[in-house]
C-alpha positions as CSV (number, residue, x, y, z in Angstrom):
1,X,0.0,0.0,0.0
2,X,1.3,3.5,-1.0
3,X,1.7,6.1,1.7
4,X,-0.8,8.9,1.5
5,X,0.8,12.2,0.3
6,X,1.0,14.8,3.0
7,X,-1.0,18.0,2.8
8,X,2.1,20.1,2.3
9,X,3.1,18.0,-0.7
10,X,-0.3,18.5,-2.2
11,X,-0.1,22.3,-1.7
12,X,3.5,22.4,-3.1
13,X,2.4,20.4,-6.2
14,X,0.0,23.2,-7.1
15,X,2.6,25.9,-6.6
16,X,5.3,26.2,-9.2
17,X,8.8,26.7,-7.9
18,X,11.3,28.6,-10.0
19,X,12.9,32.0,-10.5
20,X,11.6,34.5,-7.9
21,X,9.2,31.8,-6.6
22,X,10.9,30.1,-3.6
23,X,9.3,27.1,-2.0
24,X,6.4,28.1,0.4
25,X,8.1,26.6,3.4
26,X,11.2,28.8,3.0
27,X,9.3,32.1,2.5
28,X,9.0,34.6,5.4
29,X,5.9,34.2,7.5
30,X,3.7,37.2,8.0
31,X,5.3,39.5,10.6
32,X,8.7,37.8,10.3
33,X,11.7,39.9,9.3
34,X,14.4,38.8,7.0
35,X,16.9,40.5,9.4
36,X,15.7,39.8,12.9
37,X,18.7,41.3,14.6
38,X,18.5,44.5,12.6
39,X,17.3,48.0,13.6
40,X,14.4,47.7,16.1
41,X,11.1,49.1,15.1
42,X,10.6,52.7,16.2
43,X,14.4,53.4,16.4
44,X,15.2,56.8,14.9
45,X,18.3,57.4,12.8
46,X,20.9,60.0,13.6
47,X,19.7,62.5,11.0
48,X,16.2,62.5,12.5
49,X,17.4,63.0,16.0
50,X,19.7,65.9,15.0
51,X,16.9,67.5,13.0
52,X,14.5,67.3,15.9
53,X,17.1,68.6,18.4
54,X,17.7,71.7,16.2
55,X,14.0,72.4,16.0
56,X,13.6,72.5,19.8
57,X,12.8,75.9,21.2
58,X,14.9,77.6,23.8
59,X,14.7,80.9,25.6
60,X,17.5,83.4,25.0
61,X,18.1,86.8,26.6
62,X,19.1,89.8,24.6
63,X,19.7,92.8,26.8
64,X,16.5,93.2,28.9
65,X,14.2,91.2,26.7
66,X,13.8,87.4,26.4
67,X,12.6,85.5,23.4
68,X,12.1,82.0,22.2
69,X,14.0,80.7,19.2
70,X,15.0,77.3,17.8
71,X,18.3,75.9,18.8
72,X,19.5,76.2,15.2
73,X,18.7,80.0,15.2
74,X,20.5,80.3,18.5
75,X,23.6,78.5,17.2
76,X,23.8,80.8,14.2
77,X,23.3,83.9,16.3
78,X,26.0,82.9,18.8
79,X,28.4,82.0,16.0
80,X,27.8,85.3,14.2
81,X,28.3,87.3,17.4
82,X,31.6,85.5,18.2
83,X,32.7,86.0,14.6
84,X,32.1,89.8,15.0
85,X,34.3,89.7,18.1
86,X,37.2,88.4,15.9
87,X,37.0,84.8,17.0
88,X,38.8,83.1,14.1
89,X,37.1,79.6,14.6
90,X,33.7,81.2,14.8
91,X,34.3,83.2,11.7
92,X,35.3,80.1,9.8
93,X,32.2,78.2,11.1
94,X,30.0,81.1,10.2
95,X,31.4,81.3,6.6
96,X,30.8,77.6,6.3
97,X,27.1,78.2,7.3
98,X,26.8,81.0,4.7
99,X,28.3,78.9,1.9
100,X,26.2,75.9,2.9
101,X,23.1,78.2,2.7
102,X,24.2,79.3,-0.8
103,X,24.7,82.9,0.1
104,X,28.3,83.3,-0.9
105,X,27.8,82.4,-4.6
106,X,25.8,85.5,-5.2
107,X,27.6,88.3,-7.1
108,X,27.3,91.8,-5.4
109,X,25.1,94.2,-7.3
110,X,27.0,97.2,-8.7
111,X,25.3,100.5,-8.5
112,X,24.8,102.2,-11.8
113,X,25.9,105.5,-10.2
114,X,29.4,104.1,-9.3
115,X,32.0,104.9,-11.8
116,X,35.6,103.7,-11.9
117,X,38.2,106.3,-12.7
118,X,40.6,105.9,-15.5
119,X,43.5,105.7,-13.0
120,X,41.8,102.8,-11.2
121,X,41.1,101.0,-14.5
122,X,44.8,101.3,-15.4
123,X,45.8,99.8,-12.1
124,X,43.5,96.9,-12.5
125,X,44.6,96.3,-16.1
126,X,48.2,96.4,-15.1
127,X,47.6,93.8,-12.3
128,X,45.7,91.5,-14.7
129,X,48.5,91.8,-17.3
130,X,51.2,91.0,-14.7
131,X,49.4,88.0,-13.3
132,X,48.1,86.7,-16.6
133,X,44.5,86.7,-15.5
134,X,41.5,87.0,-17.9
135,X,39.0,89.2,-16.2
136,X,36.0,87.6,-17.9
137,X,36.6,84.1,-16.8
138,X,36.7,82.5,-13.4
139,X,40.2,81.6,-12.2
140,X,40.6,77.9,-11.7
141,X,43.4,75.9,-10.0
142,X,46.2,74.6,-12.1
143,X,46.1,70.8,-12.4
144,X,48.7,69.0,-10.4
145,X,51.8,67.9,-12.3
146,X,52.0,64.2,-12.9
147,X,55.1,62.7,-11.4
148,X,56.8,59.8,-13.0
149,X,57.2,56.5,-11.0
150,X,61.0,56.8,-11.1
151,X,61.0,60.3,-9.5
152,X,59.4,58.8,-6.3
153,X,62.1,56.3,-5.8
154,X,65.1,57.1,-3.6
155,X,68.4,57.5,-5.4
156,X,69.1,58.0,-9.0
157,X,67.0,56.6,-11.8
158,X,68.6,54.8,-14.8
159,X,67.8,57.9,-16.9
160,X,69.9,60.2,-14.6
161,X,73.2,58.3,-15.2
162,X,75.8,60.5,-17.1
């Protein structure tokens, strides 16, 4: 007498196994994770925590009055005030804030009433000529010179022999 096929075998017979169709018994069950030791549910990432911390409100005092501002606003104000007092690190940090915000790329607007004297134009033209600058193009860095592999070795290369 033949053994009766199991229920699972009957289900598997109706289900075709192949590319992108793993066997039913190896598939994840509902609610089961493929990476059970991974990040716990509800765990916030670093970026979210920092963003929320910068949005928190704090009370600052300016002279006789107090006001409520976000921590980000307070950091910018403190950095700016220290930069005005000639704190070099604060000045660098503030300039980085300004560049990050995209405020340094803007060209200053020239007033139509401002005129440049001929003497000033001659000084600028002489400077440009001496330094080989083109006033209508942005100056770029010169590319680094490529060094040959033999120049990095200590001692003389075979090419240097007299």
